[in-house]
C-alpha positions in Angstrom: -3.6 17.5 11.8 -3.4 14.2 9.5 -2.9 14.9 5.3 -4.9 12.6 3.7 -4.6 14.4 0.3 -8.6 15.2 0.2 -10.6 18.2 0.3 -12.9 18.5 3.6 -15.4 19.0 0.8 -14.4 15.5 -0.1 -14.1 14.0 3.6 -17.4 15.8 4.5 -19.6 14.0 1.6 -18.2 11.0 2.6 -18.7 10.9 5.8 -22.2 12.0 5.1 -22.0 15.6 6.8 -24.7 18.2 6.0 -21.9 21.3 5.4 -17.9 21.4 5.3 -18.7 23.0 9.0 -19.4 19.8 10.4 -16.1 18.3 9.1 -14.1 21.3 10.2 -15.6 21.0 13.6 -14.1 17.8 14.7 -10.7 19.0 12.8 -9.3 19.7 16.2 -8.6 16.0 17.4 -5.3 14.9 18.7 -3.7 13.0 15.2 -3.6 9.9 17.4 -7.7 10.4 18.3 -7.9 11.1 14.2 -6.1 7.9 13.4 -7.9 5.7 15.9 -11.7 7.4 14.0 -10.5 7.1 10.5 -9.5 2.9 11.6 -13.2 2.6 12.8 -14.7 4.6 9.9 -12.5 2.1 7.5 -13.6 -0.9 9.4 -17.0 0.3 9.3 -17.5 1.0 5.5 -15.4 -2.2 4.8 -18.0 -4.5 6.9 -21.0 -2.5 5.2 -19.5 -2.9 1.8 -19.5 -7.0 2.6 -23.2 -7.1 3.6 
């Protein structure tokens, strides 16, 4: 798993998950998939910040 330096609670809040359980449910993904997901989330947040 990729270590981001943030707690699951912080990640869940940032992603808008209702509970940490939802975040944990997806933590089993392969590291490459998690990196792709993180890149897409970053891009989406950057686009949202620009608008």
